[in-house]
C-alpha positions as CSV (number, residue, x, y, z in Angstrom):
1,M,-13.4,-14.1,-20.1
2,S,-16.9,-13.9,-18.9
3,D,-17.9,-17.3,-19.6
4,N,-17.2,-19.2,-16.4
5,T,-19.0,-22.3,-17.6
6,T,-16.3,-23.2,-20.1
7,P,-16.1,-27.1,-19.9
8,I,-12.8,-28.7,-18.9
9,T,-12.1,-32.0,-20.4
10,A,-10.5,-34.8,-18.5
11,D,-7.3,-34.4,-20.7
12,I,-7.1,-30.6,-20.3
13,A,-7.5,-31.0,-16.6
14,A,-4.7,-33.7,-16.5
15,N,-2.4,-31.7,-18.6
16,V,-2.8,-28.6,-16.5
17,E,-2.4,-30.6,-13.3
18,A,0.9,-32.1,-14.8
19,I,2.1,-28.6,-15.5
20,A,1.4,-27.5,-11.9
21,T,3.1,-30.6,-10.5
22,R,6.2,-29.9,-12.5
23,A,6.2,-26.1,-11.4
24,K,5.9,-27.2,-7.9
25,K,8.9,-29.4,-8.1
26,A,10.8,-26.7,-9.9
27,A,9.9,-24.2,-7.2
28,Q,11.4,-26.5,-4.6
29,V,14.7,-26.3,-6.6
30,L,14.6,-22.6,-6.7
31,A,13.8,-22.0,-3.1
32,T,17.4,-23.1,-2.2
33,A,19.0,-21.1,-5.0
34,T,21.4,-18.2,-4.0
35,R,20.8,-14.6,-4.9
36,A,24.0,-14.8,-7.2
37,T,22.4,-17.7,-9.1
38,K,19.1,-15.9,-9.4
39,D,20.6,-12.5,-10.5
40,A,22.8,-14.3,-13.1
41,A,19.8,-15.9,-14.5
42,L,17.7,-12.6,-14.7
43,H,20.7,-11.0,-16.7
44,A,20.9,-14.0,-19.0
45,L,17.1,-13.8,-19.6
46,A,17.6,-10.0,-20.4
47,D,20.3,-10.9,-22.9
48,A,18.2,-13.5,-24.5
49,L,15.3,-11.2,-25.1
50,I,17.5,-8.7,-26.9
51,A,19.2,-11.2,-28.9
52,N,15.8,-12.7,-29.9
53,A,14.0,-9.4,-30.6
54,T,13.5,-10.1,-34.3
55,P,11.6,-13.4,-33.8
56,I,9.7,-12.0,-30.9
57,I,8.5,-8.9,-32.9
58,A,7.6,-11.2,-35.9
59,A,5.5,-13.3,-33.5
60,N,3.9,-10.0,-32.2
61,Q,3.1,-8.8,-35.6
62,H,0.8,-11.9,-35.9
63,D,-1.0,-10.9,-32.7
64,L,-1.3,-7.2,-33.9
65,E,-2.8,-8.4,-37.2
66,R,-5.3,-10.5,-35.4
67,G,-6.2,-7.6,-33.2
68,R,-6.8,-5.4,-36.0
69,T,-8.9,-7.9,-37.8
70,N,-11.0,-8.2,-34.5
71,N,-11.3,-4.5,-34.3
72,M,-9.2,-4.2,-31.1
73,S,-9.1,-0.7,-29.8
74,P,-6.1,1.6,-30.4
75,G,-5.4,1.7,-26.7
76,L,-5.3,-2.1,-26.4
77,L,-3.3,-2.4,-29.7
78,D,-0.7,-0.2,-28.0
79,R,-0.6,-2.4,-24.9
80,L,0.0,-5.3,-27.2
81,A,2.6,-4.0,-29.5
82,L,6.3,-4.8,-29.1
83,T,9.1,-2.9,-30.6
84,E,13.0,-3.1,-30.3
85,D,12.9,-0.2,-27.9
86,R,10.1,-1.8,-25.7
87,I,11.8,-5.2,-25.7
88,T,14.9,-3.4,-24.4
89,Q,13.0,-1.6,-21.8
90,I,11.5,-4.9,-20.8
91,A,14.9,-6.5,-20.7
92,N,16.1,-3.7,-18.6
93,S,13.4,-4.3,-16.0
94,L,14.8,-7.7,-15.6
95,R,18.1,-6.1,-14.7
96,D,16.5,-3.7,-12.5
97,V,14.9,-6.7,-10.5
98,A,18.4,-8.3,-10.5
99,A,19.7,-5.2,-8.7
100,L,17.1,-5.2,-5.9
101,P,17.6,-7.1,-2.7
102,D,16.5,-10.8,-2.4
103,P,13.5,-10.9,-0.2
104,V,13.9,-14.6,0.5
105,G,15.2,-15.2,4.0
106,E,14.7,-11.6,5.0
107,I,14.1,-11.5,8.8
108,I,10.9,-9.3,9.5
109,R,11.1,-9.5,13.2
110,G,12.7,-11.7,15.9
111,S,13.1,-12.0,19.6
112,R,14.6,-14.1,22.4
113,L,11.8,-15.6,24.6
114,P,12.1,-15.7,28.4
115,N,12.7,-19.6,28.1
116,G,15.8,-18.9,25.7
117,L,14.1,-19.8,22.5
118,R,15.3,-17.6,19.6
119,L,12.3,-16.7,17.4
120,T,12.4,-15.2,13.9
121,Q,9.8,-14.5,11.3
122,Q,11.3,-14.6,7.8
123,R,10.2,-14.2,4.3
124,T,9.9,-17.4,2.1
125,P,8.6,-18.0,-1.4
126,M,4.9,-18.5,-2.2
127,G,5.9,-21.5,-4.3
128,V,3.8,-21.6,-7.5
129,V,2.2,-18.4,-8.8
130,G,-0.5,-18.4,-11.4
131,M,-0.9,-15.5,-13.7
132,I,-4.1,-14.8,-15.9
133,Y,-3.8,-11.6,-18.0
134,E,-4.8,-10.0,-21.2
135,A,-3.1,-8.6,-24.2
136,R,0.2,-7.7,-22.5
137,P,3.3,-9.6,-23.5
138,N,5.4,-7.4,-21.2
139,V,3.5,-8.7,-18.3
140,T,4.8,-12.2,-19.3
141,V,8.5,-11.0,-18.7
142,D,7.6,-9.0,-15.6
143,A,5.9,-12.0,-14.1
144,V,8.9,-14.2,-14.9
145,G,11.5,-11.8,-13.5
146,L,9.7,-11.2,-10.2
147,T,8.7,-14.7,-9.5
148,L,12.2,-15.9,-10.3
149,K,13.8,-13.4,-8.1
150,S,11.4,-14.2,-5.1
151,G,11.8,-17.9,-5.5
152,N,8.7,-18.9,-7.2
153,A,7.7,-20.9,-10.3
154,V,5.1,-19.2,-12.5
155,I,2.3,-20.7,-14.7
156,L,1.0,-18.1,-17.3
157,R,-2.3,-17.7,-19.1
158,G,-1.7,-14.7,-21.3
159,G,-4.9,-14.8,-23.4
160,S,-5.6,-15.4,-27.0
161,A,-4.8,-11.8,-28.1
162,A,-1.0,-12.2,-27.3
163,A,-0.8,-15.9,-28.0
164,S,2.0,-15.7,-30.5
165,S,4.1,-13.3,-28.6
166,N,3.8,-15.1,-25.3
167,E,4.4,-18.5,-26.8
168,K,7.8,-17.2,-28.3
169,I,8.8,-15.3,-25.1
170,V,8.1,-18.4,-22.9
171,E,10.1,-20.6,-25.2
172,I,13.0,-18.3,-25.2
173,L,13.0,-17.7,-21.5
174,A,12.5,-21.4,-20.4
175,A,15.4,-22.5,-22.7
176,T,17.6,-19.8,-21.2
177,L,16.9,-20.9,-17.7
178,E,18.2,-24.3,-18.5
179,T,21.5,-22.7,-19.7
180,Q,21.8,-21.4,-16.1
181,G,21.3,-24.6,-14.4
182,L,17.6,-23.9,-13.4
183,P,14.7,-26.0,-14.3
184,A,12.8,-24.8,-17.4
185,D,9.6,-25.8,-15.6
186,L,9.9,-22.6,-13.5
187,I,8.2,-20.9,-16.6
188,Q,5.3,-22.6,-18.1
189,S,2.1,-21.6,-19.9
190,V,-1.4,-23.1,-20.2
191,D,-2.2,-20.9,-23.3
192,A,-2.4,-24.0,-25.5
193,Y,-5.5,-25.1,-23.5
194,G,-7.5,-21.9,-24.0
195,R,-10.2,-20.9,-21.6
196,P,-10.6,-24.4,-20.3
197,G,-6.9,-24.4,-19.4
198,A,-7.4,-21.0,-17.4
199,V,-10.3,-22.5,-15.5
200,A,-8.4,-25.6,-14.8
201,L,-5.5,-23.4,-13.4
202,M,-8.1,-21.7,-11.2
203,H,-9.0,-25.0,-9.8
204,A,-5.6,-26.3,-9.2
205,R,-5.7,-25.8,-5.4
206,G,-3.0,-27.5,-3.6
207,L,-0.6,-27.2,-6.6
208,V,-0.9,-23.4,-7.4
209,D,-0.3,-21.4,-4.1
210,V,-1.8,-18.0,-5.4
211,L,-3.4,-16.7,-8.6
212,V,-3.1,-13.1,-9.9
213,P,-5.6,-11.9,-12.5
214,R,-4.4,-8.8,-14.3
215,G,-6.8,-7.2,-16.8
216,G,-10.2,-5.8,-17.2
217,A,-13.1,-6.0,-14.7
218,D,-14.7,-8.9,-16.5
219,L,-11.5,-11.1,-16.3
220,I,-10.8,-10.2,-12.8
221,N,-14.4,-10.8,-11.6
222,T,-14.5,-14.3,-13.4
223,V,-11.4,-15.3,-11.7
224,V,-12.4,-14.1,-8.2
225,R,-15.8,-15.9,-8.6
226,E,-14.5,-19.1,-10.2
227,A,-11.2,-19.8,-8.6
228,T,-10.7,-22.3,-5.7
229,V,-7.0,-21.2,-5.6
230,P,-6.4,-18.3,-3.3
231,V,-6.5,-15.0,-5.4
232,I,-4.9,-11.6,-5.1
233,E,-7.3,-9.3,-6.8
234,T,-5.9,-6.5,-9.0
235,G,-8.5,-3.9,-9.6
236,T,-9.5,-2.0,-12.8
237,G,-8.2,1.6,-13.0
238,N,-11.1,4.1,-12.8
239,C,-8.6,6.7,-11.7
240,H,-9.5,10.4,-10.8
241,V,-7.8,13.6,-11.1
242,Y,-9.2,16.6,-8.9
243,I,-8.1,20.1,-9.8
244,D,-8.5,22.1,-6.5
245,N,-9.3,25.8,-6.4
246,T,-5.8,26.7,-5.2
247,A,-4.1,24.6,-8.0
248,D,-1.3,26.1,-10.1
249,L,-2.8,26.2,-13.6
250,E,0.3,25.2,-15.5
251,M,1.0,22.2,-13.2
252,A,-2.8,21.2,-13.3
253,I,-2.8,21.1,-17.1
254,N,0.4,19.2,-17.4
255,I,-0.7,16.6,-14.8
256,T,-4.2,16.2,-16.4
257,V,-2.6,15.7,-19.9
258,N,0.0,13.4,-18.7
259,S,-2.4,11.3,-16.5
260,K,-4.8,10.8,-19.5
261,T,-2.6,10.6,-22.6
262,H,0.8,9.4,-21.7
263,R,-0.6,5.9,-22.4
264,V,-4.3,5.7,-22.6
265,G,-4.6,2.0,-22.6
266,V,-3.1,1.4,-19.0
267,C,-4.8,0.9,-15.7
268,N,-3.2,4.0,-14.1
269,A,-4.3,6.4,-16.8
270,A,-6.9,9.0,-15.6
271,E,-10.6,8.4,-16.7
272,T,-12.3,11.1,-14.8
273,L,-11.3,14.9,-14.3
274,L,-13.0,16.8,-11.4
275,V,-12.6,20.5,-11.3
276,H,-13.4,23.0,-8.5
277,R,-15.9,25.5,-9.8
278,D,-13.9,28.5,-8.7
279,I,-11.0,27.5,-11.0
280,A,-13.1,26.1,-13.9
281,T,-13.3,29.3,-15.8
282,T,-9.5,29.6,-16.2
283,F,-8.5,25.9,-16.1
284,L,-11.0,24.2,-18.4
285,P,-10.6,26.1,-21.6
286,A,-6.8,25.6,-21.3
287,A,-7.1,22.1,-20.5
288,Y,-9.5,21.3,-23.2
289,T,-7.2,22.9,-25.8
290,A,-4.3,20.7,-24.5
291,L,-6.4,17.6,-24.6
292,A,-7.8,18.4,-28.1
293,A,-4.1,18.4,-29.2
294,Q,-3.9,14.8,-28.0
295,N,-7.3,13.8,-29.7
296,V,-9.1,13.2,-26.5
297,T,-12.9,13.2,-26.4
298,V,-14.4,14.6,-23.2
299,H,-17.6,13.4,-21.7
300,T,-18.9,16.4,-19.9
301,D,-21.6,17.2,-17.3
302,D,-23.5,20.4,-18.0
303,A,-21.2,22.8,-16.1
304,S,-18.0,21.5,-17.7
305,A,-19.6,21.5,-21.3
306,A,-19.9,25.4,-21.1
307,F,-16.2,25.7,-21.6
308,T,-15.6,23.6,-24.6
309,E,-16.5,26.2,-27.2
310,G,-13.4,27.5,-29.1
311,T,-11.0,24.9,-27.7
312,G,-11.3,22.3,-30.5
313,V,-12.0,19.5,-28.2
314,S,-14.5,16.8,-29.2
315,A,-17.2,16.7,-26.5
316,V,-20.2,14.5,-25.9
317,A,-22.8,14.7,-22.9
318,A,-21.8,12.5,-20.0
319,T,-24.2,10.0,-18.6
320,E,-24.0,8.2,-15.2
321,E,-22.3,5.4,-16.9
322,D,-19.4,7.5,-17.7
323,W,-18.5,8.1,-14.0
324,A,-17.9,4.3,-13.6
325,T,-16.1,3.7,-16.9
326,E,-12.5,2.6,-17.4
327,Y,-12.2,3.8,-20.9
328,L,-8.7,2.6,-21.9
329,S,-8.9,5.0,-24.8
330,A,-8.6,8.6,-25.4
331,D,-11.9,9.5,-23.7
332,L,-12.1,11.4,-20.4
333,A,-15.2,12.1,-18.2
334,V,-15.2,15.6,-16.8
335,R,-17.3,17.2,-14.0
336,V,-17.3,20.5,-12.2
337,V,-17.6,20.2,-8.5
338,D,-18.5,22.7,-5.8
339,D,-15.7,21.9,-3.5
340,L,-13.4,19.4,-2.1
341,D,-16.2,17.7,-0.3
342,Q,-18.1,17.1,-3.4
343,A,-15.0,15.8,-5.1
344,I,-14.2,13.3,-2.4
345,D,-17.9,12.2,-2.4
346,H,-17.8,11.6,-6.2
347,I,-14.5,9.6,-6.0
348,R,-16.0,7.5,-3.0
349,T,-19.0,6.7,-5.2
350,W,-17.3,5.8,-8.4
351,T,-13.7,4.9,-7.7
352,S,-12.3,1.3,-8.4
353,G,-9.9,1.9,-5.6
354,H,-6.7,2.1,-7.8
355,T,-5.3,5.8,-7.9
356,E,-6.5,9.2,-7.2
357,A,-4.7,12.5,-7.6
358,I,-5.2,16.0,-6.3
359,V,-3.5,19.2,-7.7
360,T,-3.5,21.8,-5.0
361,S,-1.5,24.4,-3.1
362,D,-3.5,24.0,0.0
363,Y,-1.6,21.6,2.4
364,A,-4.9,21.0,4.4
365,H,-6.8,20.0,1.4
366,A,-4.0,17.6,0.3
367,E,-4.1,16.0,3.8
368,R,-7.8,15.7,3.8
369,F,-7.7,14.0,0.2
370,I,-5.1,11.6,1.6
371,A,-6.9,10.9,4.7
372,E,-10.4,10.6,3.5
373,L,-10.0,8.6,0.4
374,D,-9.1,4.8,0.6
375,S,-7.6,4.0,-2.8
376,A,-4.3,1.9,-3.1
377,A,-2.4,5.0,-4.2
378,I,-3.0,8.8,-3.7
379,M,-1.0,11.4,-5.6
380,V,-0.5,15.0,-4.5
381,N,0.6,17.3,-7.4
382,A,1.7,14.2,-9.5
383,S,0.5,12.2,-12.5
384,T,-1.6,9.1,-11.8
385,R,0.8,7.4,-14.2
386,F,3.4,7.0,-11.5
387,T,1.4,4.1,-9.8
388,D,3.7,1.5,-11.2
389,G,6.2,-1.0,-9.8
390,G,9.1,0.3,-12.0
391,Q,8.4,3.9,-11.0
392,F,8.1,3.0,-7.3
393,G,11.5,1.4,-7.5
394,L,10.1,-2.1,-7.3
395,G,11.8,-3.1,-10.4
396,A,8.6,-4.2,-12.1
397,E,5.2,-5.3,-10.7
398,I,3.1,-8.5,-10.8
399,G,0.0,-6.4,-10.7
400,I,-1.6,-3.5,-8.8
401,S,-3.7,-4.8,-5.9
402,T,-6.8,-2.9,-5.0
403,Q,-7.7,-5.4,-2.3
404,K,-6.5,-5.1,1.4
405,L,-5.2,-8.6,1.9
406,H,-2.5,-9.8,1.5
407,A,-1.1,-7.0,-0.6
408,R,-2.0,-3.5,-1.8
409,G,-0.8,-1.3,-4.6
410,P,2.0,-2.2,-7.0
411,M,3.2,-5.8,-6.1
412,G,7.0,-6.2,-6.1
413,L,9.2,-8.9,-4.7
414,P,8.2,-8.8,-1.0
415,E,4.4,-9.3,-2.1
416,L,5.4,-12.5,-3.8
417,T,6.6,-14.0,-0.6
418,T,4.8,-15.2,2.5
419,T,6.5,-15.8,6.0
420,K,7.4,-18.6,8.2
421,W,8.3,-18.7,11.9
422,V,11.7,-20.3,12.7
423,V,12.3,-21.3,16.4
424,R,15.8,-22.3,17.5
425,G,16.1,-23.9,20.9
426,E,18.5,-25.9,23.1
427,G,16.3,-28.7,24.1
428,Q,13.5,-26.7,25.5
429,I,10.2,-28.4,26.2
430,R,6.9,-26.9,27.1
431,P,5.9,-27.4,30.6
C-alpha cells in the first residue's frame, strides 16, 4: 500500500463517511451495553464462525488461489489460510475475550478533594476504531472481539489478498450481532472501495477515533504518513535472539528453532540470531543442523559461515541489508558477536522495537539485556513467539504497538479504551 496518492472520488468519500457515521451511532448504543450482553454476543459470534466454517473456508480458497497466482510467499500464504482447526481456534479466542473482565467503567484512580468533591478516573470506550491490515482473516475476528468487548465499533480494511474471506466473515458476524439485539453497524468494512476507501478511512477525522495499521513496514508507514485520524503505530517485527556464552545448549537450540520456525510469516518470528563467540563452536553446528531440518536458509557473516559445513543448512553470505530485514520466510540472519555489549549494540542499530530474546544462565547479563534494550517485549530464556495477546492472557490482540503512546506491546482490551474524569459534588462552586 505504498501509493498514498490514490485518488478518492466524491462517491467513495461519501460512502466511507456514511459508514463511519453509522459506526459512530452504533458505538453510542454499545457504550451502554452490559457485560452480560457483550459476552453473550461474543459467544454467539464464536458459535456462528464454527457453524459457518464451510462457506468461510470456501471463500478463503478463492483468496489462496489468487495468492498462488500472484506468487505470494509461503509464509504469507500460511498467514492467509483458514482451516477448520484455525477457525475453531479463532472462535475460541472470542470465548477467551468473553471471559476477561470488562474494562469499561473500571476505576483507575480516585480521591476525595478537600472541598468534598469525589473524583474518579475511569475507562471509557474509544468510540470508532479503524483497522487497516493485510492478508490476515484471523485479525478480522480478533478486531471484532476486542472492540466489541471494549465498547467500540470497528471499521475494517483487510486488503485485497483476503477480500473473499473477510467479506464472508464480516457478513456472518454482523448478521449475528443483530440476533443479539446489537447494531450490525458495529462491524463494517470498506474493502469494497479498495485503496481509495482505505485513504478515505484515514481521513475520517471526527468520525473515526483511532486507526490501527497492522502489517508490513510499507503499509504502516503509509498510514502514519497519510492519516489525519490519530494512529497507534504497530511496528514490523525484526526480532532478535541472542545466545549468550553461558547459555544452556539444548535450551538455546530449542528457543532458536521455535522463534524462527514455529510460524515464519508472523511478526514475532525471529529474523536475526546473534551468537557469543565463546559458544559459537558448540552451538552453531547443532543449531544449523536443527534449522536445516526445518528448511531454513541462513544469511551468515564470515564468522558464522565457518560452522555451516556438514550441517546440511542452506547458507548465503549476509549483506548489511539482511540485518534490517523482516523476512517473514524461512530465512535467518546470523552473526557472531564478541560479547553482550556488541550484541546490544547490534540490536539497538537494527531492531524495529518489537521483541528481543536472550538465552543465558547469567543473571547479570539478563538484567543488562532487559535494562539496556528498549523494545516493546524482552524475553529471557523464552521464544520470541510469546509476544502475542493470547499468550499474554489478553484473549487476543488488536496489534502489537512499538510506539510509546498511547499503548505498547500486545494491545488488548484496556488499550482500546481511553479515560474520562468523573466529578461528583454536592453543590460545590469554585471560589
